[in-house]
N, C-alpha and C positions, 0 to 999 in steps of 0.2 A: 756083305754086311749091310743091312738097310740103314739108310740115312735117318738120323733122329728127326722126328717131326718138329718143325719150328713152331714156337708158341708166340702169338701176338698179344701183347698186354694193352689194356686200356685203363684210363683213370677210373676209380670207383664211381659207381652211380651217384649222381648228385654232387660230385666234387669237381668244380670247374678248374681247368687249366687257364692260366694267363700267360700267353706266349707272345713274343714280338710279332707284329707291332702293337697289338692290343694291350700288352702289359704296360705300355707307356701310360695309358689312361688309368690303369689300376694304381700305378705309383703316384700319378698326379693327384688323384682323389685322396688316397690314403695319406700321403705326405702333406698335402695342403690342409687337410683336417687336423693332423697332428701339429702342424705349424701354428694354426689358429689357436689351438689349445695352449700351446706354450706362450703365445703372445698374451694370453690372459692369466699367466702365472701358474699353469698346471705343470707339474713335474712328471717325468716319465716313470712308470712302473712296469716291470716285465713280469707277467704272471705265469705260473705253471700251466702247461697244457692240460694236465689232469689233476684232480683233487680228490680228497676223501668224499665218497658219495653222500655222506650225511651232511656235508656242508651245503650242498645244493638242495637236498630234501628239506632241510630246516630253513635255509635262507631264501630259497625261491618259492617254496610252498608245495606241499604234497598234492593239493587239489588242482594244480596247474597242469596243462597239457605237457609243458616242458618236462616236469618231473614224472608224471604218470605215464607218458607215452613216448617222449622224444629223446631221452638221454641215452648216450652211449656208455653203458655201465658194464664193467667186467671185473672178474677177480684176478688180481695179480698173482705172481708166483708165491707170495706169502699168504695167499688166500684172503687178502684185504680187498674190500669193495672200493673200486676207484671209478671215476667218471670223467670222460673228456668234457672240458668246460662248456656248458651250454650258454653261459652269459658271464659278464665280467664283474658285476657289483659284489657278489658274495665273495669272490676271490680277493678283490681289493680290500673288502672289509676284514677278511681273515688276516691279510698281510698287515694291515694297519694295527690290528689288535696284537698280533704275534710280535711285531717289531716296535711296539709302544710308540707308534707315530702320533697317536692321539694325546700323548703326554706333553707335546710341544705346542707351538703356535697353532691356533685354529682359525679358519678351517684348514684341514689337510686337503690339498688340492692335487689330484692325481690324474694322469691321462695314460691310456694304454691303446695298443693296436694289435690286431692279429686275428687268427682263425678261431671260430667257435663252432660247436658241433651239435647238430640236432637230427635225430633219426625221424625224418618225415618224408612224405611223398614228394620227390623232386619235381619241380616245374619251373617255368621262367621266373627268376627272381627268388626262388625258394630252394635253397641248397642244403645239403647235409653238412657241408663245410662252408660256413659263411664268414665273411670278413667284416670286421667292425673296427671303428675308432670310438673310444668312449672316454668320458671324464666322470670323476666323482669328487664332490666337495663335502667333506665330512667334519662335523663338530659344531656347526652353527645353524640355528633355526632362524633364518633371516629371509624374509620375502625378497629383499634386494638381491640376495645370492641366487634365489630361484630365477629371477629375471636375468641375472648375468648368465646363468647356465643356458637358458632358453635362447637368449640373444647370441651366445657363442655358437650354438647349433645353427641358428639362422645365418650367421656370418660364414660358417663352414660351407653351407650350400651355395650361398651367393658367391663365395670366393672361387668356386669351380665353374661358375657361369650358369648355375641352375636357377630358373625363374618360375617355372610352372608348378610349384608345390604349394601346399596349404598347411599352415600350422593350426592344429586343433588343440584346445586346452580346456581343462576342467579342474575341479577340486574333489578329492575323494574323502575329505574330512579327516578327523583323527579320533582318538579315544574319547573325546568329549561329546561327539555326536554320532560317530560311526556305529556303536552298538545299538542304539535306538533305531537308527535307520536300517541296520542289518535285520533287526527283528521285523520291522515293517515290510521290508522287501521280501523276507523269507515267508511271512504270512501270505503275501500276495502270490508268490510263486507256487507255494504248496497247495493253493486253491486251483491251480491250472492243471489240465490233463497232460502233464509232462511224461516223457518216457522214463523208464526206471533209472537210466544213467544220469539224465539231466536232473531228475528229482534228487538223486543222491548228491549231485554237485550243489544243488540249491540248499541242501542241509549242511554241507561242509562250508561252502563259500558262495552264498547267493549272488554276490556281485559278479562272479564269473559267468553266470547265466546270461547277463546282459551283453556279454561279449560273444555269444553264440551267433555264428554267421548263417545258420539255417533259416530259410525264409519263414517256415512255419513257427519257429521259436521266436523270431523277431516280431512276427504278427501277434503272437500271444502276449508278448511282453511290451507291446506298444504303449500301454497305459501304466506301466510299472512306475512306482515312486522312484525318483532320481535323487542321488546324493546331493547334487548342487542346490536342490530345493530344501534340504534339511540340514544345512550347515549350522554349527554353533556361531555365535557372534564373533568369537575369536578367529575361527577358520574363515568366515566370510571376510573379515577385515584383512586377513593374510592374503586371500585370493584377490581381493580388490587392489591391494597394494602391488601385487605382482602384475596384474593386467594394466594398472595405471602406469607403472614404470615401463612396461613394454610399449604403451602408447607414447610415452615420453621419448623412448629410444627409436620410435618409428618402425617397430617390428609388428607386421600385420599378423592377425590371428583371428580365429573364429572360436566361439565357445560351443563345445559339443557336450551337452549334458549326459549323453550316453557313453562317453568315452571310457573304456576300461582297458588297461594295459594287461598283457598276458602273464604278469608276475604278481605274486600276492603281497609283496612287501611295500607297495606304494601307499602313501598317505598324502593328504593335502594336494599340492600342485602335481598335476599329471598332464603330460602333453605328448602329441604325436605329429610327425610330419608326414603328409600324404601327397602322393603324386598320381593323379588320375590317368596319366599316360601308361601306367604299368598294369592296368586291368585289375584282376582280383587281388593280386599281391601289391596293394597300393602303398603300404607303409614303407617309408624309406629310413625312418629313425624315430626315436622318441625316448622318453624317460620320465622322471618324476622324483618326488621327495619320498624318503623311506625312514621316517621316524620309527625307532624301536628295533630296527634290524640289527644294529650293533649289539644291543643288550641280548637279543635273541641268539646271537652267535657267541656270547660269553664275554663281551667287552663292556665298556661303559655305556650308559644310556644316553648316547649322543645321536643327534639328527644327521641326515645327509641328503644330498640330492645329486643326480647325475643323468647321463644319457648314453645311449649307444646308437651310433649312426652306421647304417649299412653301406659299406663300400660297393658291394656287388650291385645293390639296387640303385645306388646313386649313378653308377656307370650306365645302367639300363635307362634311367631317367634322362641322363644327358643324351643318350642315343635317341630316345623318343622325342626330345626337343630339337634334335639336329645340332647340338652344341659340339664343337670340335672342328677338325681333329686335333688331338694333343700332339705336340712335337714328338715324333718317335725316332728322330735321328739318334744314332748311337755314338757319333763323334762329330767334331767340327773340322778336324784336320785328318786327311787320309794320305798316308805315304805310299808312293809307288817307286819301287826299286827296279832298276834295269841291270841285272847281273848280281853275282854273289857278293862281291866287295861292296857294292852299293847297298845291298840288303843289310849287311852287317852295320854299315854306317847309319843307315836309316833306323835300325833298331835302337842304336844309341841315342839318336836325335829324338825319337818318339819317347824314349824314357825321360829325357830332359824336359820335353814339353809337358809331360804328365806331372812331373815333380813341381812344375810351376802352375799347376791347376788347369791346364788346357786339356780338353777332350781330344785324344789323338789315337789313331789306329793305323794299320799299314797292311799291305798285301803280303802274303806269305807264299812260299814255294816258287816254282818257275813259271810265273804268269807273264804273259805279254802285256804291252802297254794298253792295248784296247780292252782286254779282259780286266786288267787292274783298274782302269778308269771306270768301268761298269761297277766294280766293287765300291768305288768312291761314291757313285751315284746312289747305290743301294744303301750305303751307310748313312746317307743324308748329309754328307760332309759339305762344308762351305768352301774349303780350300783343299787342293791336292798338292803334295810336295813330290816332285819327280826328281830322282837322282840316278844318274848313269855315269859312264866313264868321264864324260866331259865335265859334269858337275863335281866329280871327285877331284879332277885335276885343278879346278878353279876354286874349290872349297865353297861352292854355292849350291843352292837348291832352286829349281824352277818352281815358283809358287804360282799355281793356277787358281784364280778366282772363278769358281764354277758357275756362279750366277751372272757375273759381268762378262765372262768369257775373255778375261785378260790374263796376261802372264808377266811375271817379274822375277828376275834373278836376284836372290837374296843370299848374302854370305852366311855361312853356318853360325858364326858368332853373333849375328844380328837376328837370327831367325826367331828366337823366342820372343824378343821385344816386338819385332815386326808383327807377328801373328797375334800377340796379346793386344796390341793397339788396334789392329784390324777387327778383332772380335769384341772390342770395347771392354777389355778386362783391365 
């Protein structure tokens, strides 16, 4: 009987694995971003991985590449059209409306983290499963809130040691000035020799044409009218208040009149963080204000502002700057047992150490002292606990300081306090 052929599996194309030790950098960036959001009063929201497809078609915009080309959409067993979430804002807005969170104190301030999905050509920093940390502040149209959100994003990057990025900012106006500008831009674009697809986009959402990365389109649109030059007095005052407060906060920025985000719901303040060390995929995060989105999704007519920061791209930016490495040790204390009885005792000691909040691990199986000590080194431990027959007889552990190359016998009943003190806990 022939042996069955073995099958080797790989991760899906464009879906990165984060495995030790590089997973330490992933956790560091994601958790630091989330911590900074919580410091600013943002509460955690856990969103569904998939939603009704219509939520994203209506909320993100049918003319966007995200909706028209990049969504993972499929029919479930009930023949309902569902989509793996491509972004977070529409899902947060849906949850706020569904659970009546907008009926309480405003603004509603939410933060989320996790994977998002876009079907696009994988390349460095551009994945089909991408990781983001985001915030949304819903219910108040206040330029001071815009500045808070932007400054929070800036602190997120600074808190992981990133320095070589650039914050670009603009205003996309609102209903008071956007329609007239839209018509002016559309008239300009439809006079150009655009290809059929781009001409169609210009008819649906002309602002998106300014986001076209093709050199020939950028050349043709070099003299296009820009929204920042056609703001209403109210929108201009809003934008100047935002930039003035950023100046007050010491947040560096550049005004980019051609900045257009990839989603249709943005109004007024719009911003992006760019890192030139990443090549073509230079955007590492961004966001903006989205007046009118809640009403569009069936809720109250309330304003909101938020951002999404790319964890994957931030990691690549940190690597480009040579920042790191992040501590990838998996424990501070590593137990080494010499014999079966010692291994049982060490298992109990390790449990006690963990219950007191100390990171502890141990060797398993019939390993010799030399091999077990190599395990301590690979784990990144600061201390090794060695227990054999002699230590069992005296109820002590030989505590080895692996950096100082010193050793001290410590009684079992003092072990937790001793190690906590040594580790500064």
